[in-house]
Every structure is written in structure tokens, then in C-alpha cells.
DRENNU-932244 format. One record per residue (C-alpha): x negated, y negated, z; residue in one letter; residue number from 1. Coordinates in steps of 0.2 Angstrom, whole numbers, plus 5000, padded with zeros to 4 digits. Example, Ala and Ser with C-alpha at 12.3 -4.5 7.8 and 13.67 -1.06 7.14 Angstrom:
<rs>
<r c1="4938" c2="5022" c3="5039" aa="A" i="1"/>
<r c1="4932" c2="5005" c3="5036" aa="S" i="2"/>
</rs>
This chain:
<rs>
<r c1="5055" c2="4941" c3="5029" aa="M" i="1"/>
<r c1="5068" c2="4934" c3="5043" aa="T" i="2"/>
<r c1="5069" c2="4939" c3="5061" aa="S" i="3"/>
<r c1="5082" c2="4940" c3="5073" aa="E" i="4"/>
<r c1="5082" c2="4944" c3="5092" aa="M" i="5"/>
<r c1="5085" c2="4959" c3="5100" aa="K" i="6"/>
<r c1="5085" c2="4961" c3="5119" aa="T" i="7"/>
<r c1="5080" c2="4978" c3="5128" aa="Y" i="8"/>
<r c1="5089" c2="4981" c3="5144" aa="K" i="9"/>
<r c1="5091" c2="4996" c3="5157" aa="G" i="10"/>
<r c1="5079" c2="5009" c3="5162" aa="N" i="11"/>
<r c1="5062" c2="5007" c3="5155" aa="A" i="12"/>
<r c1="5058" c2="5025" c3="5153" aa="M" i="13"/>
<r c1="5075" c2="5030" c3="5145" aa="E" i="14"/>
<r c1="5072" c2="5017" c3="5132" aa="A" i="15"/>
<r c1="5056" c2="5024" c3="5128" aa="W" i="16"/>
<r c1="5063" c2="5043" c3="5130" aa="G" i="17"/>
<r c1="5073" c2="5037" c3="5114" aa="K" i="18"/>
<r c1="5059" c2="5034" c3="5103" aa="G" i="19"/>
<r c1="5060" c2="5048" c3="5091" aa="T" i="20"/>
<r c1="5077" c2="5039" c3="5084" aa="E" i="21"/>
<r c1="5066" c2="5026" c3="5076" aa="E" i="22"/>
<r c1="5052" c2="5027" c3="5063" aa="G" i="23"/>
<r c1="5033" c2="5022" c3="5065" aa="A" i="24"/>
<r c1="5036" c2="5004" c3="5057" aa="N" i="25"/>
<r c1="5048" c2="5001" c3="5071" aa="Y" i="26"/>
<r c1="5037" c2="5007" c3="5086" aa="W" i="27"/>
<r c1="5022" c2="4998" c3="5078" aa="M" i="28"/>
<r c1="5032" c2="4981" c3="5079" aa="S" i="29"/>
<r c1="5037" c2="4984" c3="5096" aa="V" i="30"/>
<r c1="5018" c2="4988" c3="5101" aa="I" i="31"/>
<r c1="5012" c2="4972" c3="5093" aa="R" i="32"/>
<r c1="5025" c2="4961" c3="5101" aa="Q" i="33"/>
<r c1="5022" c2="4970" c3="5119" aa="A" i="34"/>
<r c1="5004" c2="4965" c3="5116" aa="T" i="35"/>
<r c1="5007" c2="4948" c3="5112" aa="V" i="36"/>
<r c1="5020" c2="4946" c3="5127" aa="N" i="37"/>
<r c1="5006" c2="4954" c3="5140" aa="G" i="38"/>
<r c1="5015" c2="4971" c3="5143" aa="F" i="39"/>
<r c1="5000" c2="4979" c3="5134" aa="L" i="40"/>
<r c1="4982" c2="4976" c3="5132" aa="H" i="41"/>
<r c1="4972" c2="4981" c3="5116" aa="K" i="42"/>
<r c1="4954" c2="4985" c3="5119" aa="D" i="43"/>
<r c1="4944" c2="4981" c3="5103" aa="I" i="44"/>
<r c1="4928" c2="4989" c3="5111" aa="E" i="45"/>
<r c1="4936" c2="5006" c3="5113" aa="T" i="46"/>
<r c1="4944" c2="5006" c3="5095" aa="Y" i="47"/>
<r c1="4959" c2="4997" c3="5099" aa="G" i="48"/>
<r c1="4965" c2="5007" c3="5114" aa="N" i="49"/>
<r c1="4981" c2="5001" c3="5121" aa="L" i="50"/>
<r c1="4983" c2="5002" c3="5141" aa="S" i="51"/>
<r c1="4996" c2="4994" c3="5152" aa="L" i="52"/>
<r c1="4994" c2="4977" c3="5160" aa="T" i="53"/>
<r c1="5000" c2="4973" c3="5177" aa="E" i="54"/>
<r c1="5015" c2="4965" c3="5170" aa="Q" i="55"/>
<r c1="5019" c2="4982" c3="5159" aa="G" i="56"/>
<r c1="5019" c2="4992" c3="5175" aa="K" i="57"/>
<r c1="5030" c2="4982" c3="5183" aa="K" i="58"/>
<r c1="5042" c2="4982" c3="5168" aa="F" i="59"/>
<r c1="5041" c2="5001" c3="5169" aa="L" i="60"/>
<r c1="5046" c2="5001" c3="5189" aa="K" i="61"/>
<r c1="5059" c2="4989" c3="5186" aa="K" i="62"/>
<r c1="5064" c2="4983" c3="5168" aa="A" i="63"/>
<r c1="5073" c2="4966" c3="5163" aa="W" i="64"/>
<r c1="5079" c2="4960" c3="5147" aa="P" i="65"/>
<r c1="5064" c2="4956" c3="5135" aa="V" i="66"/>
<r c1="5068" c2="4947" c3="5118" aa="N" i="67"/>
<r c1="5057" c2="4955" c3="5102" aa="F" i="68"/>
<r c1="5060" c2="4949" c3="5085" aa="A" i="69"/>
<r c1="5068" c2="4962" c3="5074" aa="K" i="70"/>
<r c1="5057" c2="4961" c3="5058" aa="E" i="71"/>
<r c1="5065" c2="4967" c3="5042" aa="R" i="72"/>
<r c1="5060" c2="4969" c3="5024" aa="D" i="73"/>
<r c1="5071" c2="4963" c3="5010" aa="Y" i="74"/>
<r c1="5061" c2="4967" c3="4995" aa="T" i="75"/>
<r c1="5075" c2="4980" c3="4990" aa="D" i="76"/>
<r c1="5089" c2="4969" c3="4992" aa="V" i="77"/>
<r c1="5091" c2="4966" c3="4973" aa="D" i="78"/>
<r c1="5090" c2="4985" c3="4972" aa="G" i="79"/>
<r c1="5105" c2="4987" c3="4983" aa="G" i="80"/>
<r c1="5099" c2="4997" c3="4997" aa="S" i="81"/>
<r c1="5090" c2="4994" c3="5015" aa="F" i="82"/>
<r c1="5094" c2="4998" c3="5031" aa="D" i="83"/>
<r c1="5100" c2="4985" c3="5043" aa="D" i="84"/>
<r c1="5096" c2="4994" c3="5058" aa="D" i="85"/>
<r c1="5077" c2="4997" c3="5054" aa="D" i="86"/>
<r c1="5064" c2="4988" c3="5060" aa="V" i="87"/>
<r c1="5050" c2="4986" c3="5048" aa="V" i="88"/>
<r c1="5034" c2="4977" c3="5044" aa="T" i="89"/>
<r c1="5034" c2="4964" c3="5028" aa="A" i="90"/>
<r c1="5020" c2="4977" c3="5020" aa="G" i="91"/>
<r c1="5026" c2="4991" c3="5026" aa="G" i="92"/>
<r c1="5010" c2="4996" c3="5035" aa="K" i="93"/>
<r c1="4995" c2="4989" c3="5043" aa="G" i="94"/>
<r c1="4991" c2="4979" c3="5060" aa="G" i="95"/>
<r c1="5000" c2="4963" c3="5054" aa="A" i="96"/>
<r c1="5019" c2="4960" c3="5055" aa="A" i="97"/>
<r c1="5019" c2="4950" c3="5038" aa="D" i="98"/>
<r c1="5006" c2="4958" c3="5026" aa="E" i="99"/>
<r c1="5007" c2="4945" c3="5013" aa="K" i="100"/>
<r c1="5003" c2="4931" c3="5026" aa="L" i="101"/>
<r c1="4989" c2="4941" c3="5033" aa="M" i="102"/>
<r c1="4980" c2="4943" c3="5016" aa="K" i="103"/>
<r c1="4982" c2="4924" c3="5013" aa="M" i="104"/>
<r c1="4975" c2="4920" c3="5030" aa="L" i="105"/>
<r c1="4961" c2="4933" c3="5028" aa="Q" i="106"/>
<r c1="4956" c2="4924" c3="5010" aa="E" i="107"/>
<r c1="4959" c2="4906" c3="5019" aa="L" i="108"/>
<r c1="4945" c2="4913" c3="5032" aa="R" i="109"/>
<r c1="4934" c2="4919" c3="5020" aa="Q" i="110"/>
<r c1="4934" c2="4902" c3="5011" aa="K" i="111"/>
<r c1="4931" c2="4894" c3="5028" aa="A" i="112"/>
<r c1="4917" c2="4905" c3="5031" aa="A" i="113"/>
<r c1="4908" c2="4902" c3="5016" aa="K" i="114"/>
<r c1="4910" c2="4882" c3="5019" aa="Q" i="115"/>
<r c1="4903" c2="4883" c3="5038" aa="Y" i="116"/>
<r c1="4891" c2="4898" c3="5031" aa="K" i="117"/>
<r c1="4897" c2="4910" c3="5045" aa="L" i="118"/>
<r c1="4902" c2="4926" c3="5045" aa="P" i="119"/>
<r c1="4921" c2="4927" c3="5043" aa="P" i="120"/>
<r c1="4924" c2="4934" c3="5060" aa="Y" i="121"/>
<r c1="4916" c2="4920" c3="5068" aa="V" i="122"/>
<r c1="4929" c2="4909" c3="5062" aa="I" i="123"/>
<r c1="4945" c2="4919" c3="5069" aa="F" i="124"/>
<r c1="4945" c2="4939" c3="5071" aa="Q" i="125"/>
<r c1="4957" c2="4950" c3="5064" aa="D" i="126"/>
<r c1="4968" c2="4952" c3="5080" aa="P" i="127"/>
<r c1="4971" c2="4933" c3="5081" aa="S" i="128"/>
<r c1="4976" c2="4933" c3="5062" aa="L" i="129"/>
<r c1="4988" c2="4947" c3="5066" aa="E" i="130"/>
<r c1="4995" c2="4937" c3="5080" aa="E" i="131"/>
<r c1="4997" c2="4922" c3="5068" aa="M" i="132"/>
<r c1="5008" c2="4933" c3="5056" aa="T" i="133"/>
<r c1="5020" c2="4937" c3="5071" aa="L" i="134"/>
<r c1="5022" c2="4920" c3="5079" aa="R" i="135"/>
<r c1="5020" c2="4909" c3="5064" aa="Y" i="136"/>
<r c1="5011" c2="4894" c3="5072" aa="P" i="137"/>
<r c1="5012" c2="4877" c3="5062" aa="I" i="138"/>
<r c1="5004" c2="4865" c3="5073" aa="T" i="139"/>
<r c1="4987" c2="4864" c3="5082" aa="I" i="140"/>
<r c1="4996" c2="4865" c3="5098" aa="E" i="141"/>
<r c1="5004" c2="4881" c3="5094" aa="E" i="142"/>
<r c1="4989" c2="4889" c3="5087" aa="L" i="143"/>
<r c1="4980" c2="4886" c3="5102" aa="Q" i="144"/>
<r c1="4992" c2="4898" c3="5112" aa="T" i="145"/>
<r c1="4985" c2="4913" c3="5098" aa="I" i="146"/>
<r c1="4974" c2="4925" c3="5108" aa="G" i="147"/>
<r c1="4956" c2="4922" c3="5103" aa="G" i="148"/>
<r c1="4958" c2="4904" c3="5098" aa="V" i="149"/>
<r c1="4959" c2="4891" c3="5112" aa="G" i="150"/>
<r c1="4958" c2="4872" c3="5110" aa="P" i="151"/>
<r c1="4941" c2="4873" c3="5104" aa="G" i="152"/>
<r c1="4944" c2="4884" c3="5088" aa="K" i="153"/>
<r c1="4959" c2="4877" c3="5084" aa="A" i="154"/>
<r c1="4952" c2="4859" c3="5084" aa="A" i="155"/>
<r c1="4938" c2="4865" c3="5073" aa="K" i="156"/>
<r c1="4944" c2="4877" c3="5061" aa="Y" i="157"/>
<r c1="4963" c2="4877" c3="5063" aa="G" i="158"/>
<r c1="4970" c2="4863" c3="5052" aa="K" i="159"/>
<r c1="4970" c2="4873" c3="5036" aa="P" i="160"/>
<r c1="4978" c2="4889" c3="5045" aa="F" i="161"/>
<r c1="4992" c2="4879" c3="5052" aa="V" i="162"/>
<r c1="4996" c2="4870" c3="5036" aa="E" i="163"/>
<r c1="4996" c2="4887" c3="5026" aa="L" i="164"/>
<r c1="5007" c2="4895" c3="5037" aa="I" i="165"/>
<r c1="5019" c2="4880" c3="5038" aa="E" i="166"/>
<r c1="5020" c2="4880" c3="5018" aa="K" i="167"/>
<r c1="5024" c2="4899" c3="5020" aa="Y" i="168"/>
<r c1="5037" c2="4897" c3="5032" aa="V" i="169"/>
<r c1="5046" c2="4884" c3="5022" aa="E" i="170"/>
<r c1="5042" c2="4892" c3="5004" aa="E" i="171"/>
<r c1="5051" c2="4909" c3="5012" aa="N" i="172"/>
<r c1="5064" c2="4901" c3="5023" aa="D" i="173"/>
<r c1="5057" c2="4911" c3="5038" aa="I" i="174"/>
<r c1="5066" c2="4908" c3="5056" aa="E" i="175"/>
<r c1="5053" c2="4906" c3="5069" aa="R" i="176"/>
<r c1="5055" c2="4912" c3="5086" aa="D" i="177"/>
<r c1="5053" c2="4895" c3="5096" aa="I" i="178"/>
<r c1="5055" c2="4904" c3="5113" aa="E" i="179"/>
<r c1="5040" c2="4900" c3="5124" aa="V" i="180"/>
<r c1="5030" c2="4915" c3="5129" aa="V" i="181"/>
<r c1="5027" c2="4914" c3="5148" aa="I" i="182"/>
<r c1="5009" c2="4919" c3="5152" aa="R" i="183"/>
<r c1="4999" c2="4921" c3="5168" aa="S" i="184"/>
<r c1="4991" c2="4905" c3="5164" aa="V" i="185"/>
<r c1="4986" c2="4899" c3="5182" aa="A" i="186"/>
<r c1="4978" c2="4916" c3="5185" aa="K" i="187"/>
<r c1="4969" c2="4916" c3="5168" aa="K" i="188"/>
<r c1="4963" c2="4898" c3="5171" aa="S" i="189"/>
<r c1="4956" c2="4902" c3="5189" aa="G" i="190"/>
<r c1="4946" c2="4915" c3="5182" aa="M" i="191"/>
<r c1="4939" c2="4905" c3="5168" aa="K" i="192"/>
<r c1="4935" c2="4890" c3="5179" aa="V" i="193"/>
<r c1="4926" c2="4902" c3="5191" aa="H" i="194"/>
<r c1="4915" c2="4910" c3="5178" aa="I" i="195"/>
<r c1="4912" c2="4894" c3="5168" aa="I" i="196"/>
<r c1="4906" c2="4884" c3="5184" aa="Q" i="197"/>
<r c1="4895" c2="4898" c3="5190" aa="N" i="198"/>
<r c1="4887" c2="4900" c3="5175" aa="I" i="199"/>
<r c1="4883" c2="4882" c3="5174" aa="D" i="200"/>
<r c1="4876" c2="4884" c3="5191" aa="K" i="201"/>
<r c1="4864" c2="4898" c3="5185" aa="R" i="202"/>
<r c1="4871" c2="4910" c3="5198" aa="L" i="203"/>
<r c1="4867" c2="4929" c3="5194" aa="P" i="204"/>
<r c1="4880" c2="4939" c3="5183" aa="M" i="205"/>
<r c1="4882" c2="4951" c3="5196" aa="E" i="206"/>
<r c1="4886" c2="4938" c3="5209" aa="S" i="207"/>
<r c1="4899" c2="4930" c3="5198" aa="I" i="208"/>
<r c1="4907" c2="4946" c3="5194" aa="G" i="209"/>
<r c1="4906" c2="4952" c3="5212" aa="K" i="210"/>
<r c1="4915" c2="4936" c3="5219" aa="A" i="211"/>
<r c1="4930" c2="4942" c3="5210" aa="K" i="212"/>
<r c1="4929" c2="4960" c3="5211" aa="G" i="213"/>
<r c1="4925" c2="4962" c3="5193" aa="L" i="214"/>
<r c1="4913" c2="4976" c3="5185" aa="T" i="215"/>
<r c1="4900" c2="4969" c3="5174" aa="M" i="216"/>
<r c1="4910" c2="4976" c3="5159" aa="D" i="217"/>
<r c1="4925" c2="4967" c3="5165" aa="A" i="218"/>
<r c1="4915" c2="4951" c3="5167" aa="L" i="219"/>
<r c1="4908" c2="4953" c3="5150" aa="L" i="220"/>
<r c1="4926" c2="4956" c3="5144" aa="T" i="221"/>
<r c1="4931" c2="4940" c3="5153" aa="E" i="222"/>
<r c1="4917" c2="4929" c3="5145" aa="M" i="223"/>
<r c1="4920" c2="4936" c3="5129" aa="E" i="224"/>
<r c1="4938" c2="4929" c3="5130" aa="T" i="225"/>
<r c1="4932" c2="4913" c3="5134" aa="I" i="226"/>
<r c1="4920" c2="4911" c3="5121" aa="V" i="227"/>
<r c1="4932" c2="4918" c3="5107" aa="M" i="228"/>
<r c1="4943" c2="4903" c3="5113" aa="S" i="229"/>
<r c1="4931" c2="4892" c3="5109" aa="G" i="230"/>
<r c1="4922" c2="4888" c3="5125" aa="T" i="231"/>
<r c1="4902" c2="4888" c3="5125" aa="K" i="232"/>
<r c1="4894" c2="4897" c3="5138" aa="L" i="233"/>
<r c1="4875" c2="4894" c3="5141" aa="D" i="234"/>
<r c1="4869" c2="4911" c3="5146" aa="I" i="235"/>
<r c1="4850" c2="4909" c3="5142" aa="N" i="236"/>
<r c1="4846" c2="4909" c3="5159" aa="Y" i="237"/>
<r c1="4852" c2="4927" c3="5160" aa="H" i="238"/>
<r c1="4845" c2="4933" c3="5144" aa="L" i="239"/>
<r c1="4828" c2="4926" c3="5147" aa="N" i="240"/>
<r c1="4826" c2="4938" c3="5162" aa="E" i="241"/>
<r c1="4832" c2="4954" c3="5152" aa="V" i="242"/>
<r c1="4826" c2="4952" c3="5135" aa="L" i="243"/>
<r c1="4810" c2="4945" c3="5127" aa="E" i="244"/>
<r c1="4812" c2="4930" c3="5115" aa="T" i="245"/>
<r c1="4808" c2="4940" c3="5100" aa="D" i="246"/>
<r c1="4821" c2="4953" c3="5104" aa="Q" i="247"/>
<r c1="4833" c2="4940" c3="5106" aa="Q" i="248"/>
<r c1="4829" c2="4933" c3="5089" aa="E" i="249"/>
<r c1="4830" c2="4951" c3="5082" aa="E" i="250"/>
<r c1="4848" c2="4953" c3="5088" aa="I" i="251"/>
<r c1="4853" c2="4935" c3="5083" aa="M" i="252"/>
<r c1="4847" c2="4937" c3="5066" aa="D" i="253"/>
<r c1="4857" c2="4953" c3="5065" aa="Y" i="254"/>
<r c1="4873" c2="4944" c3="5070" aa="F" i="255"/>
<r c1="4869" c2="4930" c3="5058" aa="R" i="256"/>
<r c1="4869" c2="4942" c3="5043" aa="S" i="257"/>
<r c1="4881" c2="4955" c3="5049" aa="S" i="258"/>
<r c1="4899" c2="4954" c3="5042" aa="E" i="259"/>
<r c1="4907" c2="4962" c3="5059" aa="S" i="260"/>
<r c1="4904" c2="4958" c3="5077" aa="D" i="261"/>
<r c1="4908" c2="4978" c3="5080" aa="S" i="262"/>
<r c1="4897" c2="4984" c3="5094" aa="L" i="263"/>
<r c1="4896" c2="5000" c3="5087" aa="E" i="264"/>
<r c1="4888" c2="4993" c3="5071" aa="A" i="265"/>
<r c1="4875" c2="4984" c3="5081" aa="A" i="266"/>
<r c1="4872" c2="5000" c3="5092" aa="R" i="267"/>
<r c1="4869" c2="5009" c3="5075" aa="E" i="268"/>
<r c1="4859" c2="4996" c3="5067" aa="E" i="269"/>
<r c1="4847" c2="4996" c3="5082" aa="F" i="270"/>
<r c1="4846" c2="5015" c3="5086" aa="G" i="271"/>
<r c1="4848" c2="5015" c3="5104" aa="G" i="272"/>
<r c1="4834" c2="5000" c3="5107" aa="D" i="273"/>
<r c1="4846" c2="4990" c3="5117" aa="F" i="274"/>
<r c1="4860" c2="4994" c3="5129" aa="S" i="275"/>
<r c1="4877" c2="4990" c3="5124" aa="D" i="276"/>
<r c1="4878" c2="4977" c3="5139" aa="E" i="277"/>
<r c1="4861" c2="4968" c3="5132" aa="E" i="278"/>
<r c1="4871" c2="4968" c3="5115" aa="L" i="279"/>
<r c1="4886" c2="4960" c3="5122" aa="R" i="280"/>
<r c1="4877" c2="4947" c3="5130" aa="F" i="281"/>
<r c1="4868" c2="4943" c3="5115" aa="M" i="282"/>
<r c1="4884" c2="4943" c3="5104" aa="R" i="283"/>
<r c1="4891" c2="4930" c3="5117" aa="L" i="284"/>
<r c1="4876" c2="4920" c3="5115" aa="K" i="285"/>
<r c1="4876" c2="4921" c3="5096" aa="F" i="286"/>
<r c1="4896" c2="4915" c3="5096" aa="L" i="287"/>
<r c1="4893" c2="4902" c3="5108" aa="S" i="288"/>
<r c1="4879" c2="4894" c3="5099" aa="E" i="289"/>
<r c1="4885" c2="4897" c3="5081" aa="V" i="290"/>
<r c1="4904" c2="4898" c3="5081" aa="A" i="291"/>
<r c1="4909" c2="4886" c3="5094" aa="N" i="292"/>
</rs>
């Protein structure tokens, strides 16, 4: 699979209005890249529901040129036919831009999980692997820009992953898009520093969120992003106020043995004994202490 760049210009609503001219694979590609570039947000806790980010809303009001990679499948070239205008995923379906690479990354993650004696999701979650199949990071520095990775995880688990991707890119003659993705780093970094510093001070979670206008749900989402990027958060002071020690151990044992960090699965396992908020805080504790 190679890629070429396609520029989208003009009125955003007009562009979306022409969606029926393209197939499902085309729009799956656009959605993935719009998410990576900060126009859409994928909420894992609500089964992958998509919502517009502030940048996405600004784009709809006043569009500007955006470069997306045009993905093409050359598997039928020898057979003599493929549509040069079609944008398709390498495997033709699924959440990854390159299904073959995705499978290889999942197998490597499984191997790493056995090596570290951890559930596979602790190493890298599927959304992070999917983004790797779109952006093809071949250095630790590039891997750190993948959502849900960050410096900590990249340093701890990343070396075999970037080595595999680099070899895959070379063997398949893949042209990588080396254009730097511009993110709102300052804003995100400011929020991260605020949360980490105030948790270190053992401030109440409600106060930490209120200072930034965040609901508890939004604060937990920010904390999950921080932890999944490889930064530890010591939230024992909060958990000790809301859960007994034996309750914490019970939930920790569940996440140690579970193949998934799904909140729905945890909710079903405990049959309503714990609230979603309590389960999310315990999942944060587990990921902080075990994964990072």
C-alpha cells in the first residue's frame, strides 16, 4: 500500500453533502484521519461514538485546506483492474488503515504481554495500534506522538514496535506522510500539569476538576489520557476515602486477569456492586501501578 495526498478545500458542508459519491471504505479512511488530526473525538467509553472537537466545529464554520493520505489497495494490480480514484483500506474492512500491519502489531503486543506478564491492552490499546497503521512511526520520537502512547510507554515498550514498522515500511515500499501534525500541545500540556501537580498535593478530585471547569467524567477522561500515555498518577489517597482495602484488591485482581479494560465488562463482572466512577478510578490505579 502506498499513499498520496489529497487536499480538501471549499465549503465543508458541500464536501460532506457529496458523501454518497464515495464508498464506505473511503469514509472510514476519512474518519480515521480526521480523528488523528483532531477534527473528531472517538469516545472509547461510549462504544466508539464520534463527536466534533472544537477544531472540527471551526472547520465546519470556515473550512481550510486539509491534507489526508489517499489509501489504495494494489492487491488486484496483477489481475488487471482497480479504480485509481477509490480510497480503500489495505484489508478492505476493519478499524485499521493497514490490516496486515495491524495483525502483526497485535501479535507483537501479545508477545510483549507474555514477556511482561500483563494483559495485552496494558501494553498498547487497539486505537493506538490503529493509529500506528495510519502514520507508520519508525522512531521512538515519532511513536510518542501516537495517541495513548507518550514518552513513558514509548520508552518502555516501543522499541520492537518501531523496528517492526520500519522493516514493514521498507519491505512494502510504503511512502510515509512526514508532514507534522499540529496539535494543541500547550493547552493539553497545561491541563496535564494542573492535574498531576494537584494530585501530588492530594487535593480533592472535585476541586481539581472544578478549577478547570471539568465534570468528574471529564476529569477522569483527562486522567485516563495521562495514564495511558505512560505517566503515573498516585490516586490512593482518593480511593482510600471511597473504597475499602478489600474492595480495591477485588477490583485490582479483576483487571490483572482480564483480557480487556472494558468498563462494560467490569460492570457486568461486579453486577452493580461498584459505580462506573469507582471502576474507572480503580482502572487508573491498576494502569498507573502495573502498566507504567
